[in-house]
N, C-alpha and C positions, 0 to 999 in steps of 0.2 A: 337786644337784637344783635349787637356787635359780638357779645359773648357766644351767642348761638352760632353765628357765622364762623367764629374762631373754632368752636367745638366741631362744626361740620368740616372745616378745613383739615382738622387733625384726624377725624374719623374716616374720611374718604381713603387716605393711604392705608389705614389699618384694614378697612373692608376689602380694598383691592388686594392687599397682601394675603388675607385669609382666603379669598376666592382663588387666587393664583396657587396657593399651597394646596387647596382642595383639588383643583383641576390636575395639578402635577401628581398628587398622591393617587388619584384615580387612574391617571396615565401609567404610573409605575405598576399599579395593581393589574391593569389590563395587559401591560407588557409582560408581567410575571406569568399571567395565565397563558398568554400566547407562547412564551418561551417554554412553559411546562409541556404544552401540547407538542411543540417541536421536539423537546427532549425525549418525550415518550416515543414519538415516531422514530427518532434517531436511535434510541436504545433498542427498539424492536428491530430496526434495520441492521444495526451492528450485530445483534444476537443472531439474526437470520444468516448474515454473512459468515459468522463464526461456525454455525451449525452446518451450513452448506460445505464449508471446508472440511469439517469433521466427517460429514457424510461421504465426501470424496475420498478421504483417507480410509474410512471404513470399507467403502466399496472396493478400493484397491487392495486392502488387506484380505478381504473375503475372496476376491478373485484369485489371489495367490493360493488360497486353500483349495479352490476349485481346480486350479492347475495341478495341485498335489493329488487330488482325487483322480484326475484324468491319468496321471502317471501311474497311480496304484491300479487303476482299471486295466491299463495296458500290460502291467506287470503280471496280473493274476489271470487274465482271460485265457480260456481254453485249458486250464489245469484240471487234473484229476487227483484228489487226495485219497490216501489209503483209509484214513480214519480221522476221528476228531483231533487226536494228538498231532497228526500230520498237518491238519488245518491250523492249529495253534502255533506249531513250529514255523509254518510258512508266514503267518501273520507277524510273528516275532521277527523273522528275517526281513520282511517288508518294512516294518517300523525301523529297524536298524539301517537298512539301505537308504530309506528316504528321510532318515533323521527326524522322524515325526516328533520326538521329544523336544526338539528345538522350537517347534510350533505349539507345544502344549497339547498335543493331539494323541489319540489312540485310533487304531484301525479295527474295524468290526466287519464281519461277514454275516449276512442273513440268509438262511435257507428258505425254501418256499413255504415252510410251516411257521416261519416267524421266529425261529430259534437263533439267538445271537451267539456268535463265536468270537472270542477275544484271544489274545496271545497267551492268557493264563487258563484257557479252556472254555467250554460252553457256559453261557450265563443264563440259560433258560429262555422262555418266551419274552420277546421285547414288546412291552406294552404300547410303544409308540408306533407299532407296525401299521396302524390305521392311517397314519400320515402319508403312507407310501402307496395307498390303494386307489388314488384318484386318476390313474392312467398316465401321469406325468413321469418322465424319466429321471428328473432331478428335483430334489427338495432341500429346503433349508428351514430349520425351526429350532426352538429351544426345548431340550428334553430334561425332565427331572424325574424319571421313572425309578422304581426300586430295583430294576434289573441291574443297573450299574450305578454305583454310588457317585453322587456329585451332580452338578448342573453343567450341561454341555450345549454348545452350538453344533447342531447336526448338519453335516454335508452328506447327503445320500444320493447315489447314482445307480440306476439299474445297469447291471452288467451287460456289456456289449456281446460277450460270448459266454455260453453256459459253462459253469464250473460244477463238477460233481464230486461225490465222496463215497467211498466204500463200494462194496459189490452191488448194493441196492441203487447205486448212482443217485444218491440224494442230491437234489439240485440247489445251487445257491443262486439267489436272484439279485441281491444288492450288495454293493460295497459301501461302507459308511465310515466317514471320518468324524470322530467325536472330539471337538475342541473344547477344552476347559473354558467355561464362560469368563473366568477371571482373566485369562490371557488375551481376551479381546480388548482389554483396557488400553493397550498400547496404541490402538487405532483411533480412539476417541478422546484420550486424555488431553487436556489443554491447560496451560499455565497462564493463559492470557489474563485471567481474573484473579491472580494471586492465590490459587488453590481454593477459591470460594465457590467454584462451580460444582454442582452435583449432576451426575449423568445417570439416566435411567434407560435401560433396554426393556421395551414393553412388548408383550405378545399381542397378537392380532385381536384377541378378545379384551384387551385393556389391562390384563394382569401383569404384575411386575415379573420380569425374567431375571434382571440383574440390576443392582444399584452400586454406584461407586462414588465416594466423596470422602474428603478429609473429616467432615463433620457428620453428626447423626442425620438420619432421614427425617426432614421436617414434614414431609407428606404423611409418612407413617401408615400407609394403607396398602393392602394387597392389590386392589384394583385401582390403578392410577387414574384411569378415565373417570371413574365414579368420583374420586376425590377431587379432580379438577372441575367436574360438573357442579359439585357442591361448594366450591370455593367462592369467595367474594371477589368479583372482578372490578378493576378500576377502569374509568372512562366508559362505563356502560356496555362493555362487551360481555359475551357469554360463551360457554363451552360449545354450544351449538354452532355459533358463527365461526369459532376456531376450527371445529371439525369440518365445516363446509369448506373453509379456506384450505385445510390440510388435504381434503379429497380433491380439491381443484388444482392446487399449486404444489402439492407434496411438501409444503412447509408453511408453518403458521406460528405467530408469536403473540403473547399477551402478557399483561401484568396483573397479579392477583395479590390478595392479602392472606397470609398464613400466620397464625399466632400473632396478629396485630403487626406483622412485618410485611413490607411490600417486596414481592419477588417478581422476576421476569422469567418466563419459561418459553421455550421454543421446541416445537414438535417437527420432526422430519420423517417422512415415510421411507422405509427401505422396501420398495415394492417387490423386489426380487427375492426377498427373504422373509416375507410375512411378519415383519417386525417394525417397530417405530422407535426412533431415538429421541430422547428428550433431554434438554439442558436446562437446569434450574439455577438461577443466580440471584442473590440479593440485589435489590434495585440500586443500593448505594455503591455497588461494585461495577455498574454498567455506565459507560459514557461519563466517567468521573470528571474528565477535563471540561466537558460541556456543562455539567452541573456547576463546576467551580466558576466557569465563565459567566453562567447565568447569575449565580449568587453575587459575583463581583459586579456585574452590571446593575443588579438591584441595589447593592450597597452604594455604588457610585450614584445611582439615582437618588437614594435617600440622602446622601451627602449633598447632592445638588439642591434638593428641596430644602434641606436644613440651611444651606448657604443662602438660598434665595430669601427664605424667611428671615434669617439673621440680617441680611443686607437691608431688607425692607424695614425691619425693626430699628436698625441703626439709622436709616434715613428718617424714620418717624421721630426718634429722639433728637436727631440733629435739628429738625424743624422747631421742636419745643424749646431747645436750649441754644438757639442760634446766637444769643448774646453771650454765651459762656465760651469764650475762645479756648480756655483750658480743657473744657469737656470735649470740644470739637477736635482738638489735637489728640486727646486720649482715644476718642472713638475712631479717628483716622488710623491711629496706630493699631487698634484692635482689628479694624477692617483689613489693613495690610497683612497683619499676622494670619488672619483667616485665609486671605487670598494666597499667601505663601504656602499655607498648609494644603490648600486645594491644588496648587501647582505641583507640590511634592506628590500628592496623591495621583495627579494626572501623569507625572513622570513615571511613577511606579506602575500605573496601568499600562503605559507605553512599553515599559520593560517586560511586563507580563505578556503583552502582545507579541513581542519579539521571541520570547521563550515559546509561546504557543506556535508561532510560525515555524520555528526550528523543529518542534515536536511533530507538527503537522506534516512538514516536508519529509521527515524520516518515516512517519507512520504510513503516509500515502505511497512513497517510493518503494517501500518493502513489498506490498501486494502488487504494485505496478510491475516490479521486477519479475514476480511470478507470472503475471498475465503475459507480458511481452516475451519472457523466456520460454514458457511452455508453448506459446503460439509459434515461435520460431522453430522450436524442436519439432512440433507437429508438422510444420510446413516442409521440413526436411524428410518426412516419411513418405513422400510421393503420394499424397492423398488423392482421392478421385476429384474431378473438377468441381463438383458441388461442394464438397467439404473444403477444398482449397479456396473457393470463393468466400465461404463463411470465415475461414481463418484469415484471409486477406482483409476482410472487413473488420475483424477483431483487431488485427494489427494496425490498420489505419486509424480506427477509433482510439486505440491505446496511445498511439503517437499523438493524436489530436488532444486527448485528455492530458497527456504529459505536457504538451505545449501550453494548455490553459493553466495548469497548475504552476508551471514555471513563470507565466506572465503575472499571475496574482502574487506569487512570492517575490518576484523581481520588483514590482512596483512598491510593495511594502518595504523591501530592504533599501530601495533607493530613497524612499521618504525618510527612513531612519538613519541614512548616511552610512550604511554598511557596505555599499558597493562603491569601490574606488576605481579611478582611472589608473591602469597599470601599463604604461607604454613599454615596448620592447622592440629590438631591431627586427625589421620586417621589410620585404619587398612589397611596396604598396601596390604595384601593378598586379601582383599575384592575388592580392585581396579582391580586386575587381574581377579578375578572371574566375576566381572561386565563386563569387556572387553570381556571375553570369551562368556558371555551370549549375548552381543550385536552382536558378530561375528556370533553366531548361527542364529540370525535373518537375517543376510546377506545371509545365505546359504539356506533359505527357498525354493527358486526356482532353486537351483543349485545342480548338482551332483558332489560334492567335498568331499574329506576326510579331516576332521578337527581334529587334535590332540592337546590337551591342557594338559600340565604338569606344576605343580607348586610345588616348594620345600617347605617343612614344615618349619615354622619359629617360634621359641619359643617366641621371643619378636617382634610381628608384628606391634606394635604401633609406628608410626613415625610422624614427622612434614612434611607434603607434600601438594602440590597443586593438589588434586585428580582430579579436573576437567581437568587441563592441561595434567596430565599424561594419563588420559583416551583419550583425544583428540589425543595425540601423537600415542598411541598404536592403536586406532581405525582407524586413518588415514592410518597407515602402513598395518594393517590387511584388511581394506577396499580395498586398492590397490591390495593386494595379491588375494583377491576374484575376483576383477575386471579383473586382468591380468592373471588369471589361468584358463585354459580351463577345461570343465567338465571332470571328471575322474581323475583330478590332486589331489595333497595333499598339505595341509597347516599345518604347525606345529608351535605352540606357546608355548614357554618355559619361565617360570618365575622363576629365581633363585636369591639367595642373598648371598653376601660375606661380610666379615668384612670391615669396612671403615678405615679412617685415624686414629681413636682412638676408645676407647670403647663406645663412645656415638654416633657413626655413623656406618651405613651400606651402602652398594651399591646394589641397585636393578638392576639386569642384565636380560634384556628381549631379547629373540632371536625369530625372526619370519622368518621361512624358507618356501618358496613355490616352486612348480615345474612349474611355469608359463612361460611366453614368454621371461623373462629375459631382460637384457639391454646390450648394447655395452659398451666397456670401455670408449669410447668418451663421451657417454651420462651420465654415472655414475658421471663424473666430473662436470656435469651441472644439476644434478637432483634437487639440492636445489635452482636453479635459479627460479625466479618468471615466471609463465606462460610457464614452460618448459614441453614439451611432445616430445618423441623421434621421432615419425613419423608424417607427415603432416595429415595422416588419423586418428591419435589417438583421436583427439578431437571429430570427427564424430562417431568413432566406440565405444569408451569407455566413452565419455562425461566428463564433469568436467571443471575446470578453469585452471588447471595446477598450482594451488597455494597450494595444500595440503601438499606437501613435503617441500615447502618453509616455511610454517607456522610451520610444525613439527620441522624443524631444528632450527627455532628461539625460539620455546618453550623449546627445549632441552638445547639450549645455555642459556636461561633465568634461567633455573633451575640448571645451573652449570654442566650439564651432557655431554655425548658424544654420537654420533651416527655413526656407520660404516656400509658400504654396500659392499657386495660381490655379483657379478652377472655375468652371462654368457648368451649370446644370445641363446634363444631356450631351455635353461636348468633350468632357475629359478633364484631366488634371495634370499639373506640372509641379514636381517637387525638386527643389534645388538645395543641396546640402554642401556646405563649405567647411572644411576642417583644416586648421593650421597644423603643420607637421614639421618636426625638427629633423634635419638630414643627419645620416650616420654613414659608417663605412660598411662595405659588403662583408668584411671579415668578421663583423659582429653578428651576422646572421647565423642563427643556430642551424646545425645539420638537420636535414629532414628525417622523419621517422623511417625506420626500415620497412620496406614494403612487406605486407603480410605473406605474399607468396614466397619471399626469400627467407622467412623465419623457419628455422629447423627446430621444432619443439618436441619431436618424437623422443620419448624416453625421459623428458624432464620430469622431475619428482617434486610435487608441490604438497606442502602442508597447509591445509585450508581451515581457518577458524570461522565457523558460521553456526549460529544457534538456531536459525530458522530452517526447518527441514525442507520446505519447498525451495527456498533459495539455494540450499546446499545441493539439492537434487538437480536443479537447473544448471548451476555452475559445473557440477561434476560431469554431467552428460556432455556439455559443450566443450569442456576442457579435454575430456577423454577422446572426443572426436578429433582433436588435434594431436593425439598420441601421447598426451600428458598423463602421468600416473598421479592420482589424487588420494591423499590421506586426510580425513576430516576430523576435526576436533569440535566439540559442541559448545565450548565456552572458553574464556580466557585462561582459567586454571588448567584446563586439559591441554590446550595448545602448548603451554609452557612445559607441562609434564611430558607430553609426547616428544617434543624437541629434545628435552634433557635426557630422556630414556633411550634415545637412539644415537648411535655413533655419528661422529662428524662425517659429513658427506652424504648422509641418508637423504637429506632434502636439499634441493637447489634453491628454492625460494618459498616464502611464506605469504599467503593471501590472508589478510587480517580484517575481520569484521570489527566494528568499533563498539556498537551498543550490544553488549553481551552480559549475561548474568555472571555472578561470582567475581569476575575480573574483566573489566572492559579492555578493548583493544590497545588503548594507550598504555595501560598498566602492564598488560601482557608483553608488549613490545619492550618496555623498559626492563621488565624482568628477564627477558631473553638476552637483551644487550648486556646485562650485568651478571650473567652466570660466570662464577669464578673459574670453574673447571671446563668451560667450553669457550675457548677463544673465538671459535667460528660463530658464536652467537653475536659477536660484535660486527661481523662482516656479511652474514647471510642477508640477501635482499628481503626486506619486508615491505609489502605494498598494502595500503588500506583498500578494502573493497566494501563500501558502506553506503547506506542511504543518507548519511550526513554529507550534503553536497555543496555547502556554501564555501566561500573563500576562506573564512576563518577556520572551517573544518579541515581544509587542506593544510593550512598553516599548523593547526594542532597536530595533525599526523606527522608533519615534518619535525615539529618540536619534540614529539615523543620518540624520534629516532627512526621513523619509517623512510623508505626510499621513493615512495610514490603514492598516488591516491587515485582510486577508481570509484566513480559514483554510480549508484544504482538508480534506475535500471541499467544493468551492465550491457555494454556493447562489445561483442567478442572481438571486433577489429581492434578496439582500444586495449582490451585485455591482452591480446596476443602481442601488440606493439609494446606494451609496458613490460611484459615478461621478457620479450626479446631484448629490449633496451637494457634492462637490469641484468640480464645474463650475458650481455655483450654479444648477442647473436644477430 
């Protein structure tokens, strides 16, 4: 009986360990399945976003050609030609005047019998004339007839005024622009997926009009729709559901198996041109960072399961050999070794998280720069009230999204110790004035009473991190505005008292509101991350629930304290106290030059920017200030352009950092070290990049740059920075 109890005593821990391992294993498998579904959804969304951008580029490029057709129509209307040779000569003159060869285009005139006339003479009956007989004035389609060799994207417009030829007055009915289909490539080519993406231009009936890729066509069929219908779909979808989504939303994406390889494809309809654009990409090229993170999480889970199993086995053997002290010591050493290994793995995972946050910050800020930039440009075009209202909402939503992104990144960087307190000489009373002005902006559409009082201070100059203090006070006041109903009151008091000695003071800020208040239970958790008292708070008031967590960490970082008094339904009081060291007024830096005083007309800028959208935004906004912009598309080109122009050609260089061939740091060092160009060591170089963290600013300075601008760019800051560096 005793032996049986002893056996049972040992078997119970083993059984428990096995059950625990099984449960954790199934948990990991369930997590993997959930992550795979999320990854497929993210891949489809990422592909749809890319194709939407490509479609916008293509629409813009095609509209340029319609503008060219309109110009040709104006140039030829009302003419009378002597004969066919006169027609060809005039076509040749138009092609030369309008530089159609730069667009990869030819001009063609059609008479009422369907005969095509080109610069090299009549080409006979054009077999695609049937496309023009539906009563519409304009048509766009892909032509592959024998009348003219090659495949063309056709832009056809019915002539506004009649054109005749010869004594019989043969009438011409249409002017046609024939664009070589291969020259359309520039509008949809993308390097985002390392050259692995294949692009298909598909006719309305589903047949292939044009294919472009670095590799062979993996579909290998003339009718693309039929091939997609016969393909094997992943996640239970079908081509019928994709077609329904395409007809409904003008865009649809799915993943399929071709030759035992998983691919993602995305279709987008070009409604105005009777064509469809398709992007086909191997699955392992889409959302690579997400897959790496998923695999890393699974590997970490497997390590965790292995560690749990190992620890349980070690505990089991320690029970059996409790009398063997030497074995116990050995097992303890082995356990410590394994724990150290796990700690090292955890530290590596934390480093990977930091790298991911840096990459995410850059990748998100780049499209945000495009959204905010183009919205601001559109708002300057005096749109009608309905469009302006939409643009204002886009602008507000963009700014809100950027705030949420910054909050998530800030809390992660605070936790990793990468945000440091950086005191500098400042007038502390001006900080409170600025916060009050910002709060007045919050109240523009609210019916709230805002009272601001500040104690006079004889010696207001201190060493402080003004940016962090503003963030703390704006966070608290922003919440007061958000959680106080119209008709309520918010009071902001800024006072000061002596510090620990004659060289220090304590800034005392009090913010009182008559808002919804908080329960005693929630006050204890208000500084927790993602904390919001009610389940409906996120929907009603919006936000990440990170604002107060960031506020508390900033206050702690500056050696201060924050206290809260609140009562449900009656309001809240926040008291912030910050110790500050006094300094002299002479240490206060000069204020930035007002924008209105900056004379930038005629300034010549060399801008390095590999992203076409960001380059377009910056160019438009800079040129509005009278600045002349020369663009380089990568680091190598900006060095070459600078070196190939004489000294004095450019006044300043705006340098992107994340660029192909040569990044911005390397390009800056190359310009600074040009032997035959001493001006390369003195010309101002300013980083203009989506790398927005403090260490990124320091890296720019270390590379030899004179300043740092973070995307999304704010033109006020850009103008100030240029003015400051040019001493204007």
